[in-house]
N, C-alpha and C positions, 0 to 999 in steps of 0.2 A: 735669746741666743742668736748670734749672727752665724752665717754659714762658716766663717773662718774659725769660729770657736770649736768646730767639730774636728775630729781626727780622721773620720771615715765618712764617706758619702754613699748613698744608694744611687742606682742608675737614674732614678727620677730626679734626685737632687742635682746630679751632674748635668742632666739634660737642661734643667732650669738655669744653672750657672753658665753653661755653654750656649744656651739659646738654640737647642736642637731637640729633636724628638727622642724619647727614651729608647726607641728601637735603634736609633743611630748610635747611642752610647753602648747598647748591648753589642752591636756589630764591632765597634772599636775594641771592646773588651774581648769578645770571642775571637777576633783576629789577632789578638796579642798586642795591638797598638797601644791600648790603655791597660796598664798593669793593675791588678787587684787580686781579689780572692772570692771564692764562693763560700756562703755560709754552710757548714757541715750539715748534711741531711736535707739540703734545700738547693734550689737552683738560683737563689737570690745572690746577686753580685754586690760586692763592696769595693770601693775605691778609696785608698788612703789619700789624704790631702796632698802629701808630698808627690805621689804619683800623678795626681790630677794636675798639679801645678807644673810639673815637668812636661806632661803631655800638652797642656795649654800653651806653654812657652814654645815648645818644639813646633807647634802647628799655628802659631801666630794668633791664638784665641785670646782676646783681652781678659785679663785677670780681675777686672772690676766686678764681675759677678760674685767673686769670693769676698769682696770687700764691702758687702752690704752691711748696714748697721753703723754703729758708732766707731769712729776712728780711734784706735788705742795708741796713746803716745806714752813712751817711757822716757824719763829724764834721768840722766846720770851726771851728777856733779858732786865733787868732794865737799863743796860748801853747802851744808844743810839749809842755810838761809836762802841760797839761790834755788834749791829744790823746792822749798816751801813757797817762795815767791812765784816761781814758774807754774807750779800746780794751781795756786790761787788765781793768778791772772789768766791762765789759759782756760781754767774752768769757768771763769766769769765771761770771757770773750769768745768762747767757742763751745761746741757741743762734744768735744773730745772726752774720752775716758782717759784720765791721766794718773800715772803713778810715778814715783821718784825713788831713786836709790843714791847712795853716796859712796859706794865702794865697788870694786870689780867683782868680788864674790857675790854680793847681792845683785849686781847687774846680770851675771850669768844665770842665777836662780830665777830672777824676775823675767828675763827673756824667755826662758823655758815655760814658766808658769803663766805669764800674762800674754805672751805672743803679741807683742806690739806691732802695729803696722809701721810706725815710725819711732826711731830711737834718736834722741838728742843726747850726745855724749860730749862731755868736756874733755878735751885732749890733755888738760893739765891734771887730770885725775892721777894720783900717785901710781907709778909703775904701769901706766897705760901705754900699750904698744899699738899705735894706730894701724900700722900695716898688718900686724899679726891678728888684731881683732877683726878687721874687715875680711881677712882671708878666712877666719874661722866661721864668720857669719855666712859667707858665700859657699862654704863647703858643708854646712849643716842644713840638710834638707828641711828640717822643721823650722828653720829661721829664714829660708830663702825668700819669703815674702816680706821680710822686714827691711825697711829702708833706713839708712843711718845718716844722720846729719852731725857734722863736727861743730863743736862750739869752742871758741878760744878768744882770749883777750889779746893775743899777739900773732894773729894769722895774716901772713902776707898774701897777695894775689897769687904769687908763684906757689906758695904752700897750698892754697885752696885748690889750685889747678892740679897739683900733685895728688891731693886727696881725692879729687874727682876721678883721676886716672886709676886710682886704687879701687874705686867702687863706691865712695861716699856720694850720697845723692844731693848734698848741699853743705854749706857751711854758714855759720853765724858768727860774726865778730862781736865780742862783748865790749861794751854794753850794746844791746840791741833792743828794738822796740817790740811790743807785743805783735804789731802788724808784721814786722820782719819775720818773727817766729812763725806766725800763722801762715804767711805767704810761703815760707820755706817748707813747712810741714805739708801744705797743700801741693806744692810743687813736687816734693818727694813722693807723696802718695799717688800722684798722677803718673809717676814713672813706673809704678808696679805694673 
């Protein structure tokens, strides 16, 4: 289990993630800077992952401590053969944990269940709203650590720049090479 798979952390786990002493985390908690709760009938503190990520971002603490373990990549493409090919090739060429879906409903469910670090989404997926989707990711605390890469067979440089301004971490123009995909995933994961 990676740190990011957890929903709640102890002060000791937060200390490891932030590279500080456990008593420092306790001070953050007790002063109200780091939001969380105490276990009923105990003095033990617990910090939800969304609160920790918000605190780390606000204080410029790198989030890479949360990203230990295998990078989880979710692929969403309406073409099931593209999903299968991406899963096969990325599994052979990387150490990513990869899952794929082919519709928006499954995408929403899998984002919540799998909690991918990086999502590759085909903009031509039926009824896909690029602006609405990225806004919903940005406003969902549980998905705030997920970086989204747009895929398209007809993406201009101007459109790619527009997607970047919206909050997409990269774009891949189909057809693309495995190396292109891996470079884009690594670049997006570094943005976290």
